[in-house]
N, C-alpha and C positions, 0 to 999 in steps of 0.2 A: 456780292457783286450786283450792281444795278441792272435790272431787267435780265437776269440770268440766274440759273441754278448753279451754285458753287459746287464744284466737283472735287477740287483738291489743288495741290501746288505742283507746278512743273519747273523746268529749268534745272541748271546744274545743282542748286542748293534747295530745290523745291519751294522757292520763295515766290515764283510767278504764279498768280492765281489763274486757274483754269475753270472755265464755266461753260454751261450749255445755255445758249441764248434762247430766251422764251419765244422770240419772234420766229425762230427756226426749229422750235421743238416739235412742231407738227410735221417735220420732214423725216420723221422716223429715226430709229437707231438700233444699235446692236450692242449687247453686253455678252462677251464671250470669254472663255477661259476654262482650264482644266478644273476638276473637282478640288475644292479646298483652297482655291486661289483668291477668294474674296468676292465672288459675284453677288452673293446674297447681301452683303454689306453695301455694295455699290447700289444694288436695287433699293435698299432701305434708305440710303442718303438721297437718292434721286426722288423717291416718294416724298421724303421730308421737304426737299427743296420745292417741288411742285406744289405741295399742299400749302407751304408758307407763302407761295406766290399767288394763291387763290385758284389753283388748277386742280380739279378733282382727278383722282387716280383709281384705276382698277388693276388689281394684280392677283395672281394665284399664289397661295402659300403652300408650296409643295412639301416643305419640311416642317412647317409649324413655327418657324423662327420669326416670321414677319409680324406675328401678333404683338410683338414688343413695341411696335409703333404706337400702340394705345397707351403706353406707360413711359414716363420720363426716365432717363438714365439716372444712375445713383452714384454719389461720391464714394459709396461703400463698395462699389464694384471693383474687382481686382484689376480691371483694365482702366480704371480712372486715371492713374498716373500716365500710362502710355498714351491715352487719348489726349490728355491736356498737353503733353509734350509734342504730340503730332500737330495739334492745333496751333501751337506756338511756332513750329517749324514752317508750316505752310501759311502763316499770317492770318489765321482764323481767329481774330481778336474777339469777335462777338460770340464765340462758342459757348453754349450753355445747354443744360439738360432741359428737355421739355417733351410733353406728350403731344400727340396729334389726333385730330378727330378721325375716328375709325368706325366703319360699319362692317360687321362680319356677315358673310353669306356662306351658305352650305347647301349643296345639292341634296344632301340627306337630312337637312334640318336639325342636325345635332350640335354642330359647333358654330352655327350662324343662322340667320334668317333664311327660310326656304327660298329657293330660286327656281322658277319654273318657266317653261314655254309650252306652246301647244304643238301638236304634230303638224298642223297646217303651217305654222310659222317656221318650223324647222325646214320644211320643204323636201321634195324627193331627192335632190342631189346630195344634200348633207346627210339625210337619213340613210341613203344607200351607202354612203361612205361609212357611216356609223355601224351599219349592219354588215358591211363587207360583202355586198351583193354582186353577183355577176351582171353582165350587160343585159341578159334576158330578164333576170329578176328585177333589175332597175327599171326596165321597160314596163313590167307589170305594176310596179309601184307608181310609175307615172300615170298609168291607166286609172289606178285607184284614186289618185288625187284629182284627176279630171272628172271621174264619175262623182266624187264627193262634191265638186263645184256644181256640176250639172243637176244633181239630184237634191241639192240643199242639205247635205249631210255634214255638219261641222265635225272635223277631226281634231278633237281636243286632247285625248289621252290614248294610251296604247290599245285599250279595249275597243275604242271606236275604229281604229285601223284594223284590228283583228276581225271584228264583225264584218267590216266591209270586204275584207279579203275572202271571207267565207261566202258572201253573196256573189262575189266575182267568180269563185270556183263553181258555184251552183249554176251560173249562167255563162260559163266559159265558151260554150259553143256559139251562142248568139253574139257575145262580145268579140269573138275572134273574127267574125265577119266584118266588124267595124274597125277594130284596132290591130288586127293581126293576131297571130297565134297566142293564145292565153293558156299556158301549160299549168295543169293542176299540180304537177311535180314542182314547178317553180314557186307556186303559191305555198305549197307545203314547206319548201326551203325557207321562204320569207318568214312563215309562222314560227319555224324552229329558231331562226335568228332573233325574232322578237322575244321568244322565250328565254334565250341566252341573255338578251338585254335586260329583261325583267330580273333575272337572277343576279345581274350585276348592279342592280339598283336603279336601272333606267326608268322604272315606273315613277320615281320621284321627280324626274326631270319634266315629264309631260303632264300637263293639267293646268288648272286655274286656281287662284288668280295668277296670271302670267306676269313676269317681271316688267315693270314700267321703267323704261330707260332713263326717264327723268330722275328716278331715285338714285341713279349712279352719278349724277352730275350736280350734286348739291354742295353748298358751302355752309360752314357753321356760322354762328353769330358774329365771330371775329373776322369773317371773310376768308378763312382758310379752307382750301379745297378738301372735300371728304376723301379719305383713303378707304376704298372698298377692297376688302380682302376676302377672297374665296378660299375657304378651307379645302385643301386639295390632297392632303396626306392619304385619306381613304380613297378619294376619287382616282388617284394615280394607280390604284389596283385595276382599273379599267381604262387603259391609255387612250383607246379610241373614243370612249365617252368623254374623257377630259378634253382631248384635242377638238372633237367635234362641237362640244358645247362652247368652247372659247371662240371657235371660228364662227359659230352661229351668232354669238354675241357681237362679234366684230362686223359680221354681215348686216345685222339688224341696225347697228349704229350707222353703217354706210347707207342703208335704205331709208332710215327714218329722219336723220338729221338734215337740216337745210344747208345749202351752200353758204359759206361765210368768206371764201377767198383766203387771204393771208392775214389772219388776226394777229394782234399784238402778243397774244399768248393762247395756247390751246384751250379748247373747251373741255377736253378730257385727254388723259394720257393712259394708254392701254399697254400693260406689260404682259407679254406672252412667254412665260417661263417654260422650260423644257420644249423649246420650239421644234426640236427634231422630231417629236412625236407627230407633229402636223404633217410632215412631208414624207415620213417613212411609208413606202409602198402606196403613196397617194396616186390616184389616177391623174392623167394629164388635165382633165377637165377641172378637177379640184384645185390643182396647182395654178392653173390659169385664173381661177376665181380668186384665189388668194392674191395673186399678182395684181389683178384688176382692183381689188379692194385696197391693197397697199398703195397703189398708184393714185387712186382717186379720193381716198378717204381724207387725205390731208386737207383738201378743199372744204371738208366739213368741219375742220378745226380739231381733228383727232390725230394724235401722235401715237404710233405703234412701235414698241420696242421689243425685239426678240432677244430672249436670253437662252443661250445654249453653250455647250462645251467647245464646239469648234465652228468657225464661220462656214466651213464646208457643209455643215448640216443644212444650211439655207440655200435654196436654188439661186443660181447666179443672177437671174433676172430680178429676183426680189432683193438679193444682197446689194445690187447696184443702187437701190433706192434708199438704203439705210445710211444717211449722211452723218449722223452723230454716233461715234463709236468709242466704246471702252473695251480694250482688249487686255485681259489678264493673261497670265503665263500659259503657254502651250507647251506640252511635252513633246519631245521628238526622239522617240526610242526606235522607231522603225523607218524604213525608207518612205513609206506612205506618210508617216507623221512629218518627216522633214519636207516632203513635197507640199503638204498642206500648210506647214508653217511658212514656207517660202511664198506660197500663193497669198496667204493672209497678209504678209508683210508688203507685198506688191500693191495692195489696195490702198495703202496710205500715201499721203503726200510726204515726200522724204524730208528729213531734218539732217542737215550736214553735220550736226553735232554728234550723231551716233548712228549706228547701223540698226535699222528697224527690226530686221529678222533676229539679230542677236539680242536686242532689247526685249522682244517678246519672249524669248527663251529664258532670259535672266531675271525679269522683274519678280520681286518677292511678293509674299502675301500682303494684301492691302495696297499694292502698287499696280499700276496698269499703264499701258500705252494708249493714249487718248488722241482723238481728233474730232473736233467739233466744227459745225458749220459757222462761218463768219459772215461778214457783210456780203449781200447779194447771193447768199447761199453757197459761197465758195468753201470747199473743205479746208480746214486749218492745217497747219504743219503739225506733224505727229510730235507728241511730247511724252516723255516719261513722267508720270503723274503719281504723286502720293495721295491716295484717296482720303478725303476728310473723315473724321470720326463721326459716328451717328450721335444725334442728340437724344433720341429715344432709347429705350432699353434694348440691349443686344441680347437676343434670345427670346423665347416664348414667355407669355404671361401665364398665370395659373388658370385653372378651370373656373374658379370662383370670380377671378378678375374678368375673365371673358364674359361670364354670365352677367356681371354688373354692367359692363359696356353694352351688352345686348339689351338689357332691361331699360337702360336709359336712352336707347336709340329711338329716333323718330319712326323707324321701321317696325318697332315692337308691336306685334299683333296684326300688322297689315297683311302679311303673307302666311301667318302661322296655320290657319285653318283652310284646308283644301276645299274647293268649290266644285261640285259635280253637277253642272247644269245639263239640260237636255241637249244631247248631241247625237252622233251617228248611232251609237249603241242603243240608246233609248228609243230613237225613232224607228230603227229596224225591229226592236222588240215590240213596239206598239203595232207596227204593220203585221208582224207575225200573229199577234193576238187577234187583230181585226180579220186577218185571212181565215183563222180558225173559226171565229164567230160567224163569218159569212158562209163558210162551208157547212156549219151546223144548221144555220137557217135554211140553206138550200136543201139539206137532207130532210128537215122537218116539212118543208113545203112540198117536197116530192112525195112523201108519205101521204100527206093530206090530200094531194091531187089525184091519187089512184082511185079508180072506180071501185065501189064496194064489192061487186062480184069478183073482180080480179083479186082483191085483197083477201076475200073469204076463201076463194079457190086456193090461193097460195098458202093460206094458213092451214087448209085441210088436206094438203097433198100428202102429209106425213101422218102416220098413225099416232104419233105423240101429240098431246094437246099443247105442248110447249111451242111458242112462236119460234119459227126457224129463222136462220140467217137469211137476209135478203140477198138476191143475186140479180142485179139489174145493170144496165149500161151506165147508170148514173153513180153507182156505188158498189164497192166490193168489201166494205167494212162491216163490222159486227153491228148488231142493233144497239149496243151500248152507245150512249150519246157521243156522237162524233166530236161535238164541241168540247165535251169534258175530256175526251181522250187527247185531242190535239192541244188543248190549253195546258193540260198537265205536261205533255211532251215539250211544248214550247218553253214553259216555265223551267222545266228540268234542264233543257238544253241551254237556256239563256242565263240561268242563275245557278248552274251546277257547280261542281267542285272547282272547275277551272274558271267559272264566271265569264267565259269568253266565247263559248260555242253557240252556234245558231242552228236550229233543227234543219236537217236536209229535207227537201221536198216542199217546204212551205214558202221559203223566201224567193223561189223562182219567179213568182208573179207579183212580188211586192211593189215593184216600181211601175207596174202596168196600171193604167187607168188613173194616174195621178193628175 
């Protein structure tokens, strides 16, 4: 279909071509249906269509099946005959097998190129959602970000944030006068949540080099859009991390991309699989942010497509903005299921040829009820559609094939080695060392400044010839070098087994006199 992504065939004999207009592809969409009804294949054929039209795609591969986009389908596949028969039924005469340009990404750097952001770019709102913080704890996190800006402390990775939280705890009394109550108990709770995040692999997410959004919006030498696939099978073990990362990426696109109005085709299409994870137990502020991004990001040329089992998983205000819809079968075993099925059917523009609610209940695997935006953005009449077969391989590629794709990628080597430049942790460490050195010099100057008679009297007060511990208003420490003691203590605290602690009693005055 010209200027459209071919989806499948509709009508009584499935001979009427159904397509998603590229002009309205940035008006967002929904792919829904029960497990095993064909959502993944629909996602795959849409990615193929957008790529062929020169539109880059970003998608999460939850089950590992989407890696097959990098390899052409085969005539030796057991589904070859059914695929060719289906292509003939829906009038897909140009159907052929082909591979598509793919870039693999992985938060853990195992099944794709590493992808990172910084703590500062994530921001306090999303980070609070990721850590599941209370309102009071979120307030302290906002204080931390404000102080980082005011004091010139870059927050790049988790150890930067942990070090800054320690300093806030040391100065809680003074900070409370300016920002309100700063509870050390709340700081401790945040630190524990950061530890949980570390155990889930969150350390890999934060750091540099951070992801350049331009690397997601590339085309190959033939003008086909790059299909960016995020390996998410392991990431799904930490659902909050998965959802928050995708939402951060969506927010970054919204913040960074310029306004383009209504382009002839999107600059990028973003598929958000397992979308229900984004909205489960999400605070109102976060849902409002998602709604804002969904409403405004289309003017940046980005189309967002939510993939979930049931349309009811998506809040109504957001669901109303999803104009392009592919609804696979829904099950209706309970009264709640039947109610949700009825509500899903009511969102479509009726087709007098069949009952929409019944059609959603009856469509088979690889078949769906579809409605795409037409001229002037008007929703099309609902159709029963036989989804076209994929041109790329159905199912995952091998580990060796994945490694070959990664090795040939333009991204090979760009993000592989982490960069740990000077940031909040290192700055605080330097200030601690400087404070210890200043204290040692003050001690030495105090000793040198004493009158000889006083020094001799103090040395001879005891019958032992050994120099006794000094006791003055300036110091209560032993005669062992103060600088040596404190330097050892600072180094131990800053580079100890946790690698995250900062010595108590030293950092209280670090920011003074800057």
